[in-house]
N, C-alpha and C positions, 0 to 999 in steps of 0.2 A: 332589242328585246328578243330573246330566244325561247324556244320550247323548253330547253333545259332549265333556264331561269324560272320559268313558270312551275316546273316540277320541283325546283328547290323551294320556292315560296310555299307550295302546298305541303311539302315535307316539314318545313319549320312550323307551320301552323298546326299540323297534326301532332307533332312531337312536343310542342310547347317550349322548345329551346333549340338554339343553334347547335349545341354539342350533341344532343340526342339525334337531331336530324342528320348531322354529319355522319354519325355512326350508322344510321339506317341507310344512308346513301353510299357508304363506303368511300367517303372523300374526307379530306382534312378539314378541320374546323376553320382555319384561316381562308381556305379556298371558298368554302361556302359563305363565310362572312363577306368576302370581297365580291362574290357574285351577287349577293343580295344588295350590298352597298351600291354597286354599279347600276343595278336595276332601279334602285330608289333615286339615284342621281338622274337617270334618264327620265323617270316618271315625274320627278319634281316634288315628291312627297314621300313620307316615311311609311313603310309597310308594317313595321313592328316597333313596339316600345320595348326596350330592353331594360329589365329590372333585375334585382338580386334574386327574385323568385322565378325568373324565366323570361320568356319572350311572349308578349301578347300582341295580337293583331290590332292595328289601329282602325279607326272608322273608315278611312280611305282604303286601308289594306283589306278590310272585309269586302268592300265592293269590288276591288281588284281581284281578290281571291275567288269570288263567285264566277267571274268570267274566265279566270285562269283554269278553274276546274272544268268549265264547259269546253274550253279549247283542248285540254289534255284528254278529257273523256272522249271527245270526237276523234282525236288523233289516235288514241289507243284502239278504238273501234275500227278505224281505217287500217291501221297496221295489222291488227289481228285478223281482219277479214281478208287481207290480200298478201300478207307476209308470213302468216303463221298457220297455214293449212286451214284457214277459215274459222279458227277458234277465237272467241272473244273473251278477253280477260276482264272479268267483272270487278269493278272497284266502287264501293259504296259504303257509307257510314250513316247510321241512324242511332239516336239516343232516345230512350223512352222510360217512363214509369213502367210498372210491371203489368203489362196487358198482353193476353194471349193472342189477340187479333194482330198486334204488332209483330209478334213472332211468326204467326201463320203467313202474313203478307211477305215477310222477309224470306221465308222458305220458298214461297211461290216465285218471288223475284229471281232467286238463284236457280230454281228449276227451269226457268225460261231460257237459261243460257246453257246449252248442252256441252259447251267446251269444258275441259277438265281444269282450267285455270281460273281462279278468282281470289281476290283479296278484299274481303268485306268485314264490316264490324257492326254488331248489334250490341249496344250497351244498355242493359237494364240497370238503371242507376237512380240515385237520389234526385229529387226535384231540382235542387240548385245545380247539380252536376249536369242535368239535361240542358238547363238554360246556359250554363257556361260552355258546354260542348258546341251548341249552335252559335252562340256569340263568337267564340273563337274559331269557328269554321272547322272544328274537329268532326262535326256531323252536319249533313246536309239539312236535316230537320230533326225536330224532337217532338215527342208525344207527351202531353200533360193534360190536366183537367182544370176547369174553373168551377167554382160553386159560388153561391151568394156570399159566403163567408170569406173566401180567399181571393175573389176576383179583383177587388180594389188594390190589394197589396201586390199580387202577382202582375197585374196590368202595369203598375208603376215600375216594377222591376224590369219587365219586358220593354217598356217605353224607354227607360234609362239606358238599356242595352241595344236599342234600335232593332227590336224583334217584334214580330207580328204574330198574333194568335188567330187561327182560323178554325171555326168549329167543324167537327166531323159529324157528331151526333149528340143527342141529349138522352141520358138514361135516367130512369127511376132508380132509387137506391135499392140494393139487394144485399144479401149476405151469402158468402160461401160457407157451406157446412159439409162435413163428411156425410156420406150416404147413410151411415149408421148413427148419426146424431139424434138425440131424443126429440129434437124439433124438426127433423128432416121431413116428416109427413105433413107438416102444416102448410096451408096455402099462403100464409103470410105470417111474419113474426114481428114482435115489438121489442123495443129496447128493454122493457121491463122483463120480458121472457128470457132475454139473453143475459141478464145481469149476473146470473150465477156461473156463467161460462167464461173462459178466458177470451179476451179480445186481442186479436193478432193484428199487428200493423208493421209497416216497414220503417225502420229507424232512419233518421235523416242526418246523422252525424252532428257536426257543429252547427248545422242549420236546422236543428230539431225544433223549429217553431211550429205552432199550430197551423200557420199559413202555408207552410211547405209540406204538410202531411199529405200522403197519397190517399188518405181516406177521409170522407166527409165526417162531420160530427166529431172532429178531433178534440173539441173542448169538453165533451161530455166526460164526467168523472166516472171511472170504472174501478171496481174492486180488484179485478184481475186483468193485468195488462202485460202482454208479451210483445217485445219488439224484435224483429228479425231483419236480416240483410238480403235474403234471397228467397225466390219463389219456392224452391224445393223444400226448404226448411219450414216455410209457412204452411205448405200443404201437409207436410208430415205432422206438424203440430195440430192442424185442423183435425186430422184423423186420430192421432195418438192422445190428444187431450180434450176432445170434444170442443175445440175452440171455434171461433168464427172470425171473419173479417168482412168489413163493409166494402162493397164493390159495385161495379156497373151491372152485374148480372150476365155479362157476355162471357161465356166459357167455351173452351175448346175440348170436345170429347177426344179429338185426335191426340192432343197433347196431354190431357189430364185423365183420360179414361172415365170410368163411371163412379170412381170413389169420391169425387167432389161434386156437389150439386149447388144450384143457385136458388134461393128463396127470396121473394120480395120482402122488403123491410117497410113497415109502416112508419113513415117519416115525411114531413113536409119539406122535402129537399129535392134537388135535381143535380145531376152531374153532367157537365158539358165537356165532352172529350174533344180535343182538337190538336192541331199540330202547330208548332212555332217554327218560324224561319226568319232570316234576315230581311229587313224591309227593303223593297225595291230590287231584290236580287233574285234571279231565276233559280228554280230548284234543280234544273237540269233534267235530262231525259230520264235518268234512273229515278230521280226523286219524284217526278210526276207519275211514273209507272208504279212506283211503290205506293203512292196514294191511291191509285186506281185499284191495285190489288188489295189494299187494306179495306177499302169500302166493301169488298165482297164478303168480308168477315164481320162486318158490323151492321146494326139495324139500318135499313134504308130510310125509314121514317123515324120520327122522334119516338123514343121508347118510354116516354112518360106514361105512367099508369096510375 
């Protein structure tokens, strides 16, 4: 087993196919295939399942991959500290539903590394994609939420994929509104008061099930519903159309300015925000540090009100 082979395994997992990984590594596909096969023979188990749709990490491969990342991460820190003028090249991947505190923590993590080199990924994506990214080791961890409605279904999906959910905080439901919205001055709003305004939510593609929605109360029928794919569009529509979206209430003035505000929503619900990771596998130095930084941007105590 060589360090190069470990890096090859990581590249295949991140790219989802031997061909794409070979292109990223600037080596031939047969060379990469042979290197992976030699390692699998040495280990005595398959690292990947090869299908017509690509290359998926096996259960044993996921466990191996977690330790391979640890070894390569520490080796890069060692090389950068002593062979590259003391600069550390940061490599880290995280996937999340659309939360500003996840972005803020990501920025903080990068700022802690004064070197000019890094290769990092923050994927704000659909719920199912967050789960798939962590399952297939494209991301060290993922950020999603549980509610009374979706918990049984999502818990089953996570268990089936050998993933673990750990709560970070619990929030009372709020809505994001533009600061000029007719309801912006209220201390609390109801669903009845919001009925005449467009409800904005993140579309979930082919997994557009109520259980995979990023917003609670997804089964409530609404006369005006707009689905979007990114945060900027959602915020622009909040302002331009006096829309609203149901959320945790945690907002970043640094990212969003004063044009978006948070107002408590009268609803007997709770939102449990947490992170998912692969069972029994370490998050790594950067993963643990990212969680520490994220906790600085979220309520320290339960936000249920």
